Backbone as CSV, one residue per row, in Angstrom:
resi,resn,N_x,N_y,N_z,CA_x,CA_y,CA_z,C_x,C_y,C_z
1,UNK,96.775,97.664,23.670,98.331,97.495,23.581,98.513,99.004,24.156
2,UNK,99.620,98.982,25.025,100.075,100.170,25.549,101.083,100.974,24.402
3,UNK,101.508,102.395,24.693,102.295,102.852,23.727,103.678,102.983,24.325
4,UNK,104.772,102.185,23.207,105.936,101.943,23.657,106.778,103.089,24.287
5,UNK,107.453,102.454,25.360,108.324,103.654,26.444,109.462,104.065,25.339
6,UNK,110.280,103.487,24.380,111.187,104.691,23.430,110.399,104.429,22.038
7,UNK,111.126,105.156,21.337,110.641,105.526,20.135,112.331,104.981,19.099
8,UNK,112.002,104.355,18.089,113.397,103.577,17.330,113.864,104.944,17.259
9,UNK,115.691,104.591,17.526,116.532,105.682,17.261,116.690,106.218,18.553
10,UNK,115.873,106.434,19.339,116.235,106.942,20.854,117.301,106.278,21.707
11,UNK,117.084,105.209,21.482,118.042,104.370,22.534,117.130,103.618,23.472
12,UNK,117.519,102.920,24.432,116.742,102.110,25.081,115.972,102.942,26.336
13,UNK,116.833,103.720,26.745,116.255,104.774,27.973,116.640,105.752,27.659
14,UNK,115.970,106.802,26.743,115.820,107.871,26.491,115.921,109.032,27.717
15,UNK,115.243,108.643,28.828,115.024,109.554,29.868,116.173,109.275,30.948
16,UNK,117.179,108.381,30.923,118.207,108.310,31.378,119.536,109.206,30.814
17,UNK,119.931,110.287,31.511,121.408,111.180,31.138,122.693,110.560,31.085
18,UNK,123.264,110.619,30.282,124.793,110.095,30.127,125.586,110.912,31.427
19,UNK,125.416,112.339,31.468,125.885,112.963,32.702,124.456,113.173,33.530
20,UNK,125.054,113.305,35.072,123.956,113.672,35.901,123.616,115.397,35.677
21,UNK,122.736,115.414,36.416,122.305,117.279,36.230,120.807,117.292,36.818
22,UNK,120.671,118.259,37.420,119.297,118.968,37.801,118.503,119.070,36.687
23,UNK,117.541,118.281,36.683,116.511,118.426,35.283,115.339,117.992,36.254
24,UNK,114.093,118.915,36.643,113.130,118.392,36.665,112.352,117.626,35.970
25,UNK,112.264,117.740,34.584,111.877,116.705,33.691,112.267,115.573,33.399
26,UNK,113.486,115.435,33.752,114.398,114.275,33.657,115.212,113.851,34.712
27,UNK,114.764,113.320,35.984,115.331,113.300,36.760,116.499,112.152,36.445
28,UNK,117.761,112.290,37.133,118.777,111.219,37.443,118.767,110.005,38.252
29,UNK,118.914,109.265,37.953,118.677,107.501,38.441,120.051,107.632,39.550
30,UNK,119.899,107.128,40.721,120.873,106.678,41.272,121.864,106.065,41.097
31,UNK,122.836,105.504,41.488,123.819,104.566,40.653,123.340,103.548,40.879
32,UNK,122.479,103.099,41.884,122.204,101.599,42.111,120.793,101.180,41.680
33,UNK,120.314,102.249,40.771,119.235,101.945,40.018,119.260,101.999,38.648
34,UNK,120.406,101.834,38.172,120.651,101.957,36.610,121.662,101.339,36.016
35,UNK,121.945,100.746,34.752,123.054,100.375,34.061,124.141,101.323,33.879
36,UNK,125.370,101.024,33.955,126.369,101.831,33.579,127.206,101.395,32.566
37,UNK,127.423,102.411,31.618,128.279,102.254,30.524,129.697,102.568,30.726
38,UNK,130.708,101.861,30.659,131.950,102.299,30.803,132.694,101.872,29.582
39,UNK,132.967,103.348,28.614,133.489,102.847,27.317,135.000,102.958,27.691
40,UNK,135.451,102.076,26.792,137.164,101.980,26.702,137.782,102.957,26.837
41,UNK,138.011,103.988,26.150,138.610,105.166,26.560,138.339,105.423,27.945
42,UNK,137.449,105.340,29.088,137.397,105.773,30.323,137.755,104.848,31.252
43,UNK,138.777,103.907,30.808,139.134,102.920,31.886,139.731,103.883,32.804
44,UNK,140.010,103.354,33.957,140.645,104.618,35.151,141.761,103.637,35.721
45,UNK,143.318,104.359,35.124,144.394,103.683,35.374,144.895,104.065,37.151
46,UNK,143.905,104.659,37.730,144.608,104.946,39.067,143.953,103.692,40.200
47,UNK,144.750,102.414,40.195,144.452,101.587,40.610,145.604,101.014,41.126
48,UNK,145.772,100.133,42.055,146.846,99.236,42.771,147.519,98.701,41.503
49,UNK,148.890,98.876,41.533,149.607,97.898,40.324,150.716,97.206,41.177
50,UNK,151.481,96.447,40.055,152.280,95.809,40.210,153.459,95.955,38.923
51,UNK,154.935,95.814,39.691,155.848,96.319,38.355,155.695,95.431,37.209
52,UNK,155.604,95.910,35.820,155.994,95.184,34.708,154.394,94.869,34.224
53,UNK,153.227,95.565,34.757,152.425,95.689,34.115,151.431,96.633,34.547
54,UNK,150.183,96.933,33.927,149.310,98.135,34.252,148.048,97.731,34.058
55,UNK,147.261,97.788,35.352,145.837,97.668,35.462,145.271,98.843,35.267
56,UNK,143.676,98.574,34.787,142.898,99.689,34.668,141.554,99.300,35.114
57,UNK,141.259,100.058,36.018,139.510,99.836,36.375,138.212,100.283,35.334
58,UNK,137.573,99.126,35.495,136.116,99.727,34.669,135.157,99.809,35.521
59,UNK,134.974,98.234,36.156,133.879,98.437,37.128,134.442,98.769,38.620
60,UNK,134.370,99.733,39.546,134.569,99.473,40.811,133.678,100.535,41.864
61,UNK,133.821,100.467,43.264,133.104,101.256,43.680,133.389,102.862,43.351
62,UNK,134.546,103.403,43.083,135.019,104.401,42.324,134.218,105.305,41.207
63,UNK,134.412,104.357,40.289,133.756,104.426,38.894,132.012,104.168,38.795
64,UNK,131.626,103.203,39.384,130.449,103.075,39.518,129.476,102.698,40.318
65,UNK,130.218,102.715,41.755,129.719,102.539,42.915,129.515,100.977,43.346
66,UNK,130.066,100.105,42.763,130.176,98.862,43.055,130.415,98.816,44.485
67,UNK,129.682,97.436,44.971,130.025,97.147,46.745,130.876,95.874,46.883
68,UNK,130.627,95.087,45.488,130.970,93.532,45.754,132.142,93.048,44.682
69,UNK,132.132,93.873,43.655,132.760,93.442,42.421,133.918,94.529,42.038
70,UNK,135.097,94.174,41.283,135.609,94.956,40.859,136.443,94.409,39.583
71,UNK,136.326,94.889,38.330,136.677,94.400,36.747,137.040,95.448,36.021
72,UNK,138.252,94.805,35.421,139.183,95.647,34.367,139.808,94.815,33.469
73,UNK,140.830,95.888,33.146,141.963,95.163,32.224,143.268,95.301,32.849
74,UNK,144.064,94.253,32.184,145.463,94.440,32.834,146.127,94.447,31.306
75,UNK,147.525,94.939,31.252,148.332,95.074,30.067,149.546,94.506,30.394
76,UNK,150.048,93.814,30.030,151.568,92.987,30.088,152.352,93.393,28.981
77,UNK,153.465,94.386,28.916,154.156,94.669,27.899,155.365,93.629,27.224
78,UNK,155.371,93.612,26.000,156.141,92.339,25.465,157.499,91.933,26.312
79,UNK,158.099,90.989,26.365,158.853,90.611,27.292,158.931,90.854,28.742
80,UNK,157.978,90.849,29.281,157.747,91.662,30.568,157.220,90.433,31.257
81,UNK,157.557,90.408,32.880,157.044,89.621,33.757,156.670,90.609,34.992
82,UNK,155.477,90.473,35.474,155.143,91.002,36.731,155.568,91.179,37.832
83,UNK,155.728,91.503,39.057,156.193,91.437,40.043,155.242,90.171,40.570
84,UNK,156.061,89.273,41.555,155.037,88.410,42.264,154.146,89.150,43.301
85,UNK,152.964,88.617,43.482,151.966,89.154,43.881,150.904,88.371,44.733
86,UNK,150.127,88.991,45.384,148.765,88.032,45.220,147.665,89.060,45.715
87,UNK,146.193,88.714,45.573,145.076,89.385,45.683,144.321,89.448,47.127
88,UNK,144.987,89.245,48.130,144.438,88.848,49.311,143.332,88.359,49.246
89,UNK,142.139,88.745,49.944,140.738,87.722,50.302,140.246,87.943,49.016
90,UNK,140.703,88.425,47.773,139.795,88.365,46.403,139.638,86.984,45.684
91,UNK,138.761,86.464,45.233,138.836,85.610,44.159,138.853,86.129,42.862
92,UNK,140.051,85.978,42.102,140.398,86.337,40.645,139.998,85.523,39.358
93,UNK,138.996,86.180,38.765,138.729,85.388,37.235,139.630,85.988,36.209
94,UNK,140.167,85.438,35.324,141.028,86.197,34.325,140.616,85.625,32.991
95,UNK,140.248,86.486,31.882,140.140,86.110,30.385,141.076,86.632,29.574
96,UNK,141.708,85.805,28.802,142.548,86.090,28.132,142.022,86.756,26.855
97,UNK,142.417,88.238,26.437,141.725,88.885,25.263,142.822,88.982,23.912
98,UNK,143.901,88.943,24.370,145.220,89.101,23.370,146.434,88.560,24.021
99,UNK,147.244,88.131,23.020,148.562,87.848,23.568,148.212,86.246,23.848
100,UNK,149.379,85.792,24.554,149.905,84.485,25.192,150.503,84.505,26.479
101,UNK,149.898,85.367,27.501,150.206,85.602,28.865,150.530,84.181,29.413
102,UNK,151.474,83.924,30.079,151.799,82.784,31.125,151.645,83.421,32.974
103,UNK,150.769,82.295,33.446,150.473,82.531,34.768,151.544,81.473,35.872
104,UNK,152.200,82.241,36.547,153.281,81.352,37.105,152.818,81.452,38.643
105,UNK,153.057,80.350,39.245,152.821,80.082,40.604,153.689,78.760,41.302
106,UNK,153.858,78.748,42.515,154.564,77.551,43.244,153.425,76.513,43.618
107,UNK,153.646,75.451,43.341,152.401,74.206,43.516,153.207,72.949,44.648
108,UNK,153.044,72.881,46.004,153.467,71.990,46.729,152.416,70.951,46.773
109,UNK,151.267,71.090,46.294,150.234,70.109,46.828,150.574,68.820,46.699
110,UNK,151.316,68.356,45.917,151.904,66.766,45.997,152.969,66.265,46.596
111,UNK,153.019,67.550,47.366,154.373,67.282,48.213,154.059,66.844,49.895
112,UNK,154.683,66.457,50.552,154.407,65.887,52.256,155.475,66.321,53.177
113,UNK,155.320,66.765,53.910,156.573,67.439,55.164,157.338,66.497,55.196
114,UNK,158.637,66.908,54.855,160.047,65.815,55.062,160.220,65.065,53.978
115,UNK,159.680,65.076,53.123,159.907,64.026,51.996,161.020,64.761,51.112
116,UNK,161.599,65.726,50.853,162.486,66.195,50.752,162.601,66.817,49.464
117,UNK,161.195,66.291,48.727,160.916,67.447,47.231,160.726,68.752,47.686
118,UNK,161.210,69.499,46.748,160.928,70.830,46.952,159.569,71.648,46.003
119,UNK,159.123,72.388,46.482,157.844,72.847,45.492,158.022,72.925,44.179
120,UNK,157.356,72.788,43.118,157.501,73.234,41.902,156.786,74.426,41.473
121,UNK,157.796,75.012,40.559,156.862,76.592,39.460,156.300,75.492,38.650
122,UNK,154.823,75.977,38.399,154.072,75.605,37.668,153.646,77.018,36.489
123,UNK,153.785,77.019,35.279,153.597,77.676,34.250,152.352,77.287,33.360
124,UNK,151.385,78.129,33.689,149.967,77.772,32.938,150.207,78.661,31.405
125,UNK,150.366,78.378,30.529,150.494,78.955,29.261,149.186,79.136,28.591
126,UNK,148.555,80.308,28.122,147.464,80.720,27.621,147.526,81.024,26.172
127,UNK,146.165,81.455,25.636,146.186,81.517,24.267,144.438,82.559,24.780
128,UNK,144.155,83.557,23.583,142.641,84.149,23.468,141.541,83.383,23.792
129,UNK,140.973,83.684,24.684,139.974,82.586,25.010,139.807,81.889,26.324
130,UNK,141.195,81.912,26.838,141.356,81.028,27.928,140.958,82.001,29.048
131,UNK,140.495,81.103,30.122,140.351,81.507,31.436,141.072,81.064,32.485
132,UNK,141.226,81.974,33.470,142.620,81.573,34.798,141.429,81.994,35.967
133,UNK,141.872,80.875,37.062,140.899,81.325,38.067,142.115,81.232,38.900
134,UNK,142.248,82.527,39.989,143.327,82.760,40.873,142.473,82.880,42.462
135,UNK,142.541,81.503,43.131,142.422,81.539,44.544,142.690,82.913,45.341
136,UNK,141.975,83.027,46.340,142.703,84.010,47.437,144.182,83.990,47.942
137,UNK,144.798,84.834,48.112,145.641,85.011,48.811,147.026,83.682,48.108
138,UNK,146.794,83.634,46.796,147.690,82.722,46.199,148.761,83.203,45.323
139,UNK,149.849,83.499,45.675,151.037,84.001,44.981,151.033,83.707,43.563
140,UNK,151.644,84.825,42.869,151.560,84.548,41.509,151.933,85.601,40.793
141,UNK,152.693,85.228,39.446,152.982,86.527,38.597,152.407,86.183,37.185
142,UNK,152.474,87.153,36.587,151.852,87.013,34.880,152.882,87.523,34.234
143,UNK,153.224,86.570,32.948,154.432,86.900,32.390,154.100,87.054,30.715
144,UNK,154.766,87.944,29.916,154.385,88.040,28.661,155.762,87.495,27.763
145,UNK,156.159,86.582,27.413,157.135,86.238,26.573,157.339,86.719,25.327
146,UNK,156.214,87.275,24.736,156.341,87.595,23.759,157.080,88.788,22.984
147,UNK,158.137,88.825,22.118,158.876,89.860,22.143,158.302,91.115,21.252
148,UNK,156.978,91.063,20.614,156.625,92.128,19.827,155.248,92.555,20.171
149,UNK,154.593,91.944,21.022,153.096,92.094,21.310,152.791,92.220,22.692
150,UNK,151.874,93.318,23.029,151.410,93.162,24.956,150.548,91.861,24.888
151,UNK,150.265,91.887,26.139,149.008,91.101,26.309,148.108,91.527,27.115
152,UNK,146.776,91.062,26.937,145.497,91.908,27.367,144.805,90.912,28.002
153,UNK,144.480,90.882,29.272,143.389,90.274,29.652,142.116,90.993,30.679
154,UNK,141.024,90.348,30.983,140.159,91.267,31.455,140.008,90.490,32.826
155,UNK,139.824,91.054,33.847,140.050,90.364,35.305,138.894,91.077,36.121
156,UNK,138.146,89.863,36.736,136.862,89.981,37.377,137.650,89.783,39.101
157,UNK,137.280,90.403,39.882,137.492,90.048,41.606,136.184,89.974,42.126
158,UNK,136.421,89.268,43.306,135.344,89.285,44.067,135.190,90.331,45.291
159,UNK,136.171,91.348,45.257,136.122,92.366,46.187,135.740,93.376,45.237
160,UNK,135.367,94.716,45.839,134.799,95.698,45.093,136.409,96.542,44.639
161,UNK,137.228,96.276,45.396,138.266,97.457,44.448,139.534,96.279,44.218
162,UNK,140.588,96.242,43.771,141.294,95.651,43.515,142.528,95.513,44.244
163,UNK,142.446,94.612,44.860,143.570,94.188,46.108,144.893,93.743,45.456
164,UNK,145.921,94.452,45.969,147.092,93.749,45.065,148.240,94.084,46.172
165,UNK,148.953,92.854,46.540,149.855,92.673,47.897,151.108,92.093,46.927
166,UNK,151.727,93.224,46.759,153.454,92.647,46.253,154.371,92.032,47.136
167,UNK,154.943,90.933,46.461,155.868,90.237,47.285,157.188,90.184,46.841
168,UNK,158.178,89.688,47.791,159.604,89.585,47.558,159.882,88.798,46.607
169,UNK,159.119,87.558,46.662,159.138,86.295,45.742,158.126,85.408,45.874
170,UNK,158.102,84.263,44.746,156.904,83.200,44.767,157.209,82.552,46.210
171,UNK,155.907,82.059,46.638,155.919,80.684,47.675,154.720,79.996,47.413
172,UNK,154.647,78.799,47.897,153.620,77.892,47.926,153.256,78.379,49.286
173,UNK,151.761,78.218,49.169,150.910,78.450,50.414,151.019,77.006,51.588
174,UNK,150.982,77.497,52.752,151.099,76.231,53.478,149.809,75.639,53.740
175,UNK,149.604,74.390,54.171,148.438,73.503,54.282,147.464,74.834,54.720
176,UNK,147.927,75.517,56.048,146.521,76.309,56.816,146.319,77.054,56.198
177,UNK,146.856,77.660,54.932,146.632,79.084,54.431,145.823,78.857,52.901
178,UNK,145.757,77.388,52.980,144.751,76.703,51.522,143.826,76.535,51.826
């Protein structure tokens, strides 16, 4: 039996330092060959924003060197709605941590051209533990109707940075956009 790589109480990888630095006895691993621990108090608020909400990056090219993924948190204050926006080419997955945020978009999938029907505003009312999927380029907004508590969600995107395109209004995707 070989000797264990770690001693109990030393952690899983005692040879990896939390902060890089030249140490010939303990070389620092490159960004692409190690795990990264992003502490809750170290989230980066210097991200693309929409009015009415605050986004914080945890996993991004800037924070950990990711190339294809962005992940972070969004906080929506009580009795607040975000600006209308979309996330460009990103697929976006949302996990509701706390509160009951509502996700609003315009749906005309049941409409046909010339039928006189107006596209309909749809509200997805959520609870903690729920997930939302936002396809690329779909205009939407987040709302927090609760007068007392903020809503917090975790967001993952298929692009390395948080793409946010703020819009003057919500609109339905045309058939060639979907």
